[in-house]
N, C-alpha and C positions, 0 to 999 in steps of 0.2 A: 454466520459464516464460521467455518471450521478451518483453521490454518492447516495446510498439509505439508508445507515446507517453509522454513525461515532461515535466512542467511543474514548475519549481522557483521558489519564492518565498522569497528570502533575508531579507526583513525579518521581524523578530519577529512572530509565532512562525515559526520556520523550517519551512516546509511543502513537501512534494513530493506530487504527484498522478501516479499511474502507471496506465496501461492495459497489461495483459499477456495474451499468448496462452499458455494452459496446454498444454504439450507432453506432460507425463506427471505422474502423481500416485502417491503411495505411502501406504498406510494408509487408514483410513476417513474422515479429516476432510474433505478437499476434496470427494470425491464426495457425502458426506452433506450438505455445505454448499451443494450445487448447482453445484459447479465441477469437472466431469469433464474429463479430457483432451480437447483439441479445442475447448474453449470459452474464453471470455475472462473476466477479472476486473479490477476497478478497485481500487486501493489508495490510501490517503492515509497519509502519514508526518509526524510532528512531531519535530524534533530539540530536546530540552530540555537540551542541554549534555552535558559529559563525565561519565563515571562510570556506575555501575550502580545508583544510588540515586535516591530522590525528588529532583526530579521525574523520572519515568521518561520515556523516549522513547515515543511513542504510534503506534498503527496503527489504521486503519479499512479495511474491505474490503467488497466486495459482488460477487456474481456478476452477469454481464451477458450470458451466452450468446453469441450471434453478433454482438452490438453491438461495434463497433471504435473508435468515436469517443473522443476524449481525455477522461480523467478530469478533473474539476474540482470545486470546492466546491458546484456546483449539481446534480451527478449522482452524487456519491460521498460516503459518510458522512465527516464530519470524524473525525480520529484520536480514538479513545476507549479503546482497549485498551492497557493498560500492557505494554511490552516490558521484562521484568525484566533481560534481557541484551542490550538493543537496540544501544546505542552507534552509532546511525545518525547520520551526518553529512550534513545537507542544506545544500548551498551551491552557488552558481554558480561555475564556474571560467573 
């Protein structure tokens, strides 16, 4: 995937919104979820602190086909899926 737009909000909860262009996939998950190579997807991430335990870092995602505009909270599901080994760090530098 190639990110085409990234927005980061560092105030709690630490959120990031990403639009990415899918360059290739492997396995059945992405094509069956409506995200084949050559299409776009939007993601949301929430950083819930260090470690691999509760509260877990979170992920939200949705396929968007040929749409390329930036992901945000009005167009992308809020993070809802626990990332058991996420260790995502969302911060502005």
